[in-house]
Structure formats: structure tokens, C-alpha cells
C-alpha positions in Angstrom: -47.4 -82.3 -48.2 -51.0 -83.2 -48.6 -52.8 -83.0 -52.0 -54.6 -79.8 -50.9 -51.3 -78.2 -50.0 -49.8 -79.2 -53.3 -52.8 -77.7 -55.2 -52.5 -74.4 -53.3 -48.7 -74.3 -53.8 -49.2 -74.7 -57.6 -52.1 -72.3 -58.1 -51.6 -68.5 -58.4 -52.5 -66.8 -55.1 -55.5 -64.4 -55.1 -55.3 -60.7 -53.9 -56.0 -61.4 -50.3 -53.3 -64.1 -50.1 -50.8 -61.8 -51.7 -51.6 -58.9 -49.4 -51.4 -61.0 -46.2 -48.2 -62.5 -47.4 -46.7 -59.1 -48.0 -47.9 -57.8 -44.6 -46.0 -60.7 -43.0 -42.7 -58.8 -43.6 -43.8 -55.6 -41.7 -42.6 -56.2 -38.2 -45.2 -57.5 -35.7 -47.8 -57.8 -38.5 -46.3 -61.1 -39.2 -48.5 -62.5 -36.4 -51.6 -61.4 -38.4 -50.2 -63.2 -41.5 -49.4 -66.3 -39.4 -53.0 -66.3 -38.1 -54.5 -65.9 -41.6 -51.9 -68.3 -43.1 -53.6 -71.4 -41.8 -55.7 -71.6 -45.0 -53.1 -70.9 -47.6 -49.7 -72.5 -48.2 -48.5 -69.4 -49.9 -49.3 -67.0 -47.0 -48.0 -69.6 -44.6 -44.6 -69.7 -46.5 -44.2 -65.9 -46.4 -45.6 -65.4 -42.9 -43.1 -67.9 -41.4 -40.2 -66.1 -43.2 -41.6 -62.7 -42.0 -41.7 -64.0 -38.4 -38.1 -65.3 -38.6 -37.0 -61.9 -40.0 -38.9 -60.1 -37.1 -37.2 -62.4 -34.6 -33.8 -61.8 -36.1 -34.4 -58.1 -36.0 -35.3 -58.2 -32.3 -32.1 -60.2 -31.6 -30.0 -57.9 -33.6 -31.5 -54.9 -31.8 -30.5 -56.4 -28.4 -27.0 -57.2 -29.7 -26.7 -53.6 -30.9 -27.7 -52.2 -27.6 -25.1 -54.4 -25.9 -22.5 -53.4 -28.4 -23.3 -49.7 -27.8 -23.1 -50.0 -24.0 -19.8 -51.8 -24.2 -17.6 -50.9 -27.2 -19.6 -47.7 -27.8 -18.1 -46.2 -24.7 -14.6 -46.0 -26.4 -13.9 -42.4 -27.4 -13.8 -42.5 -31.2 -13.3 -46.1 -32.3 -16.4 -47.2 -30.3 -18.6 -44.6 -32.1 -17.4 -45.7 -35.5 -17.9 -49.4 -34.8 -21.4 -48.9 -33.4 -22.5 -46.6 -36.2 -21.2 -49.0 -38.8 -22.8 -52.0 -37.2 -26.2 -50.2 -36.8 -26.1 -49.0 -40.4 -25.3 -52.5 -41.7 -28.0 -54.3 -39.6 -30.7 -51.7 -40.4 -29.9 -51.7 -44.2 -29.9 -55.5 -44.3 -33.2 -55.7 -42.4 -34.8 -53.0 -44.6 -33.6 -54.7 -47.8 -34.9 -58.1 -46.7 -38.3 -56.7 -45.6 -38.8 -54.8 -48.8 -37.8 -57.7 -51.0 -40.1 -60.0 -49.1 -42.9 -57.5 -49.2 -42.5 -57.1 -53.0 -42.2 -60.8 -53.7 -45.2 -61.6 -51.6 -47.2 -58.9 -53.2 -46.4 -60.1 -56.7 -47.3 -63.7 -55.8 -43.7 -65.1 -56.0 -42.1 -67.6 -53.6 -38.7 -66.3 -52.5 -36.6 -68.0 -50.0 -34.9 -65.4 -47.9 -31.2 -65.7 -47.3 -30.1 -66.7 -43.8 -33.6 -67.3 -42.4 -35.4 -69.0 -45.4 -34.2 -72.6 -44.7 -35.6 -72.4 -41.2 -39.1 -71.3 -42.3 -40.7 -74.7 -42.2 -39.7 -75.1 -38.6 -41.9 -72.3 -37.4 -45.2 -73.5 -36.0 -48.4 -71.6 -36.9 -50.2 -69.7 -34.2 
């Protein structure tokens, strides 16, 4: 970390930085936050996590479609399994998006479970 990145990590983010970091958790708007995050370590931190969450949601959606087309064809058990899996995935994604949005908007750094440790490996656009 360079000295300017350390300074921006210790100072409190301004309103624009907080809003861009919060927008990073709203689906494809993570690309806007990644683009604007080049100047701020705080926005960059949240934008990378938002991008990983968006990527995980896309992968989960594809897996749910595959689950629906395979196991979902079973008469009763398939329907139950698919509905429970969809409900779980959508609730977890909604919870993580809302938590990230709120933490970013309030100017807090919050490492998201599951995807947070991989945030530093995401390159900026």
C-alpha cells in the first residue's frame, strides 16, 4: 500500500465516495463503482466486493436454472428442492447486497462473507 492509499484508507470518505461504494452492491452498477473507484481506496474496496457478489449471483442463477431443468422435473420432490434452493440463494444475495449497501453508505469497511477475502484480486476496469 502506498502512502496515498494509506491516507485515503484512514480518512473518513466523503458523500460521493459513500454513494459510489453503496451503488457497487446493486447488480451491474458495480461496474460504475469500479470505474469511479480508481481514485478512492474506500470505493475500490466496496466496488470489488460488489463485483464479486454480482459474479456469484450470475453463477448461482445459472446453477439454479440447471437444477430446475434436471431435478426440477421430478414430480413433487423436484419442485420442493428447486423452490428451497431458489429461496435460499435469493435471500442470501439480497441480505449481502443490503448489508454491503448500508455499510458502504455509512462509510464503514465490511468484509463480506465468502467473497470478501478475494476482493483484492479483482482488477480495476
